[in-house]
C-alpha positions in Angstrom: -77.8 -22.5 79.6 -80.3 -20.0 78.1 -83.2 -22.1 79.3 -81.8 -22.2 82.8 -81.3 -18.4 82.7 -85.0 -18.0 81.7 -86.1 -20.2 84.5 -84.1 -18.1 87.1 -85.1 -14.8 85.6 -88.6 -14.7 87.2 -87.5 -15.0 90.8 -84.4 -12.8 90.2 -86.5 -10.0 88.7 -89.0 -10.1 91.5 -86.3 -10.3 94.2 -84.4 -7.4 92.6 -87.6 -5.2 92.5 -88.5 -6.1 96.0 -85.0 -5.4 97.5 -84.4 -2.2 95.5 -88.0 -0.9 95.4 -87.0 2.7 96.1 -85.0 2.8 92.9 -87.3 0.8 90.6 -90.3 2.8 91.9 -88.7 5.9 90.2 -88.7 3.9 86.9 -92.4 3.1 87.0 -93.1 5.7 84.3 -91.4 3.3 81.8 -93.9 0.5 82.3 -96.3 1.5 79.5 -93.4 1.8 77.0 -92.1 -1.7 78.0 -95.6 -3.2 77.6 -95.9 -1.5 74.1 -92.4 -2.8 73.1 -93.0 -6.4 74.3 -96.3 -6.6 72.4 -94.8 -5.1 69.3 -91.9 -7.5 69.1 -94.2 -10.4 69.9 -96.6 -9.4 67.1 -93.7 -9.1 64.7 -93.2 -12.9 65.2 -96.8 -13.6 64.1 -97.8 -14.3 60.5 -101.2 -12.6 60.4 -102.2 -14.6 57.3 -101.9 -17.8 59.2 -103.9 -16.7 62.2 -107.3 -18.5 62.5 -110.0 -17.7 65.0 -112.2 -20.5 66.3 -115.2 -21.1 68.7 -112.6 -22.0 71.4 -111.5 -18.3 71.3 -115.1 -17.1 71.7 -115.6 -19.3 74.8 -112.4 -18.1 76.4 -113.3 -14.5 75.7 -116.7 -14.9 77.3 -115.1 -16.3 80.5 -112.5 -13.6 80.5 -114.9 -10.6 80.1 -118.1 -12.0 81.8 -116.1 -13.9 84.4 -114.3 -10.7 85.6 -117.6 -9.0 86.2 -119.0 -12.0 88.0 -115.9 -12.2 90.2 -116.2 -8.5 91.1 -119.9 -8.8 91.8 -119.4 -11.8 94.0 -116.6 -10.2 96.1 -117.5 -6.5 96.3 -119.8 -7.1 99.3 -116.9 -8.8 101.1 -114.2 -6.2 100.3 -114.1 -3.8 97.3 -110.3 -3.8 97.1 -110.1 -7.6 97.1 -112.9 -7.6 94.5 -110.9 -5.3 92.2 -107.7 -7.3 92.6 -109.4 -10.6 91.8 -111.3 -9.0 88.9 -108.1 -7.8 87.2 -106.7 -11.4 87.5 -109.5 -12.6 85.2 -109.7 -9.6 82.9 -106.0 -9.5 82.1 -105.2 -10.7 78.5 -103.1 -13.7 77.8 -99.3 -13.3 78.4 -97.1 -12.8 75.3 -94.9 -15.7 76.5 -97.8 -18.1 76.7 -97.2 -19.4 73.2 -93.7 -20.5 74.2 -95.1 -22.7 77.0 -97.9 -23.9 74.8 -95.4 -25.2 72.3 -93.3 -26.9 75.0 -96.4 -28.7 76.3 -97.5 -29.9 72.8 -100.3 -27.4 72.2 -101.2 -25.4 69.1 -98.9 -22.3 69.0 -101.0 -20.8 66.2 -104.2 -21.1 68.2 -102.7 -19.6 71.3 -101.0 -16.8 69.3 -104.4 -15.9 67.7 -106.0 -15.8 71.2 -103.2 -13.7 72.6 -103.8 -11.1 70.0 -107.6 -11.0 70.2 -107.7 -11.1 74.0 -105.4 -8.0 74.1 -107.6 -6.1 71.6 -110.8 -7.0 73.5 -109.3 -5.8 76.8 -108.3 -2.6 75.2 -112.0 -2.1 74.2 -113.8 -3.2 77.4 -111.4 -2.1 80.2 -112.2 1.6 79.9 -115.9 0.9 80.3 -115.2 -1.5 83.3 -112.8 0.8 85.1 -115.1 3.8 84.6 -118.1 1.9 86.0 -115.9 1.1 89.1 -115.5 4.8 89.7 -111.7 5.0 89.2 -112.0 8.6 88.0 -115.1 9.8 89.8 -114.2 13.5 89.3 -115.0 13.1 85.6 -118.3 12.3 83.8 -118.8 8.7 82.6 -117.8 9.4 79.0 -115.0 11.7 80.0 -113.6 8.9 82.1 -114.0 6.3 79.3 -112.2 8.6 76.8 -109.4 9.4 79.3 -108.7 5.6 79.9 -109.1 4.8 76.2 -106.4 7.4 75.3 -104.0 5.6 77.7 -104.9 1.9 77.2 -105.6 1.9 73.4 -102.1 3.0 72.3 -100.4 0.4 74.5 -102.5 -2.5 73.4 -103.8 -1.7 69.9 -101.0 0.3 68.2 -98.3 -2.5 68.5 -100.6 -4.7 66.4 -101.2 -2.0 63.8 -97.5 -1.1 63.7 -96.4 -4.7 63.3 -99.0 -5.2 60.5 -97.8 -2.1 58.6 -94.2 -3.2 59.0 -94.9 -6.6 57.6 -96.6 -5.0 54.5 -94.4 -2.0 54.0 -90.9 -2.9 55.3 -90.7 -6.8 55.2 -86.9 -6.8 55.6 -87.1 -4.8 58.9 -90.0 -7.0 59.9 -87.9 -10.2 59.4 -85.1 -8.7 61.5 -87.4 -7.9 64.4 -88.9 -11.4 64.1 -85.4 -12.8 64.9 -85.1 -10.6 68.1 -87.7 -12.4 70.2 -85.2 -12.8 73.0 -85.4 -9.0 73.4 -89.0 -9.3 74.4 -88.0 -11.6 77.2 -85.5 -9.2 78.6 -88.0 -6.3 78.4 -90.5 -8.6 80.2 -87.9 -9.2 83.0 -87.2 -5.4 83.4 -91.0 -4.7 83.4 -91.6 -7.3 86.1 -88.8 -5.9 88.2 -90.3 -2.4 88.0 -93.9 -3.3 88.8 -92.7 -5.5 91.7 -90.7 -2.6 93.0 -93.7 -0.3 92.7 -95.9 -2.8 94.5 -93.5 -3.3 97.3 -93.0 0.5 97.6 -96.7 0.9 98.0 -97.0 -1.8 100.6 -94.1 -0.4 102.6 -95.4 3.2 102.5 -99.1 2.6 102.9 -100.6 4.4 105.9 -103.3 1.9 107.0 -101.8 -1.6 106.7 -104.4 -4.3 106.3 -102.4 -7.6 106.2 -105.6 -9.7 106.3 -106.8 -8.0 103.1 -103.5 -8.7 101.4 -103.5 -12.4 102.4 -107.1 -12.7 101.1 -106.0 -11.3 97.7 -103.0 -13.7 97.5 -105.2 -16.7 98.4 -108.0 -15.9 96.1 -105.5 -15.2 93.3 -104.3 -18.8 93.7 -107.9 -20.1 93.5 -108.6 -18.0 90.4 -105.4 -19.1 88.8 -106.1 -22.8 89.3 -109.8 -22.4 88.1 -108.8 -20.5 85.0 -106.2 -23.2 84.0 -108.7 -25.9 84.7 -111.6 -24.3 82.9 -109.4 -23.4 79.9 -108.2 -27.0 79.6 -111.8 -28.3 80.0 -113.1 -26.1 77.2 -110.0 -26.7 75.1 -110.5 -30.5 75.3 -113.9 -30.1 73.7 -112.1 -28.6 70.7 -109.1 -31.0 70.7 -106.6 -28.6 72.3 -106.6 -28.6 76.1 -103.1 -27.1 76.3 -104.0 -24.0 74.3 -107.2 -23.6 76.2 -105.5 -23.8 79.6 -102.6 -21.5 78.7 -104.9 -19.0 76.9 -107.1 -18.6 79.9 -104.7 -19.2 82.8 -101.4 -17.6 81.8 -101.9 -13.8 82.1 -100.0 -10.7 81.1 -99.4 -9.9 84.8 -97.2 -6.9 84.1 -100.1 -5.2 82.3 -102.5 -6.4 85.0 -100.4 -4.9 87.8 -100.0 -1.6 85.9 -103.7 -1.3 85.2 -104.5 -2.0 88.9 -102.0 0.6 90.0 -103.2 3.3 87.6 -107.0 2.8 87.4 -108.0 0.9 90.6 -107.0 1.0 94.2 -103.2 0.6 94.3 -103.4 -2.2 96.9 -105.4 -4.3 94.4 -102.2 -4.8 92.5 -101.2 -7.4 95.1 -103.6 -9.9 93.6 -102.0 -9.9 90.1 -98.6 -9.7 91.7 -99.4 -12.9 93.6 -100.8 -14.4 90.4 -97.3 -14.2 88.8 -96.1 -16.7 91.3 -99.1 -19.1 91.1 -99.1 -19.2 87.3 -95.4 -19.9 87.0 -95.7 -22.6 89.7 -98.4 -24.3 87.6 -96.4 -24.0 84.4 -93.3 -25.4 86.1 -95.4 -28.4 87.3 -96.8 -28.9 83.8 -93.4 -28.8 82.2 -92.1 -31.2 84.8 -95.0 -33.6 83.9 -94.3 -33.2 80.2 -90.6 -34.1 80.7 -91.6 -37.2 82.6 -93.8 -38.3 79.7 
C-alpha cells in the first residue's frame, strides 16, 4: 500500500501544484527550508564511517560540472534561456531518493549515497561561480555576486551535512531516532515538488511574452539530456562494476533544488527544463523497475 502511494505521489503532487498554482505560489518561500530538511533527514540515514569514495565518483563529477558548461556553451548561440535550463539539468546534484531506486535495481546503495553527498557539496561550491558568470546578478561586482549566492546556497546544501555529522557524534540517540523517520523526507519532497510546480505554472500563466516554441525546446532537450545522463552513467559505472549506481548517480537529479536555483538565479522560464526532467527521469526509473521485476 505504501509503495503504491509513493508511486502515485509524484503525479498527484505535480497535478495539485498545477491546478492550485495561485495558492502554492504563495508558499514558494518555504522551498529552501524544505530542501534543507530533506537533505538533513537523508544525511542522518548515512553512516559516514562507511562512506567510501572511488574513481567512479570522480568521473561522474567531471561530467556533472564540465558537462553543464559544455551544454550551456553549445546552446547559448541558439537561445540563452534554453541553454540555462539545459545547463541546470546537468549541474543539479543527485536526488536524495536515488539511493532507494538504486537498491531496488540491485546497485550499491553505499556507493550512491557517497556520490549523493559529494555531488551536493560540489554544487554548493561551483554554482555561485557559474551563476555569477552567467550574469544573474549583473548589478553587483563579480565577487559580490559570488558571495551573495554563496550565502544562500551554502547553508542549504552544506549545513545539513555538518548538522547530521554533529548529531551523530554529540547526540547519537536523537540521530538514531531521525534515522528511523526517513518517510518524513518523502513527504517533504512531495510538498516541495507541489510548491515548485505551482510556482512554475504561475510563471507560465502570468508571463507577458509567451514563447511556446522555447518551452517545447526545453522539454524536448531535457528528455535528451536525461536519457544521455542515464546512459553515460551506466556506461562509466559498468567499467567499475556498478552500472546501476553510475546511471542513477548521473541521471536521477534533485529536481526540486534545480527548479529552485533556476527560478532564483537564472531566467525564471529556464525552470521549465528541470520541471520537464522530473517527468522524464521518473519514466525511465519506472521502466527500469518494470524490467527488474520481469527478471
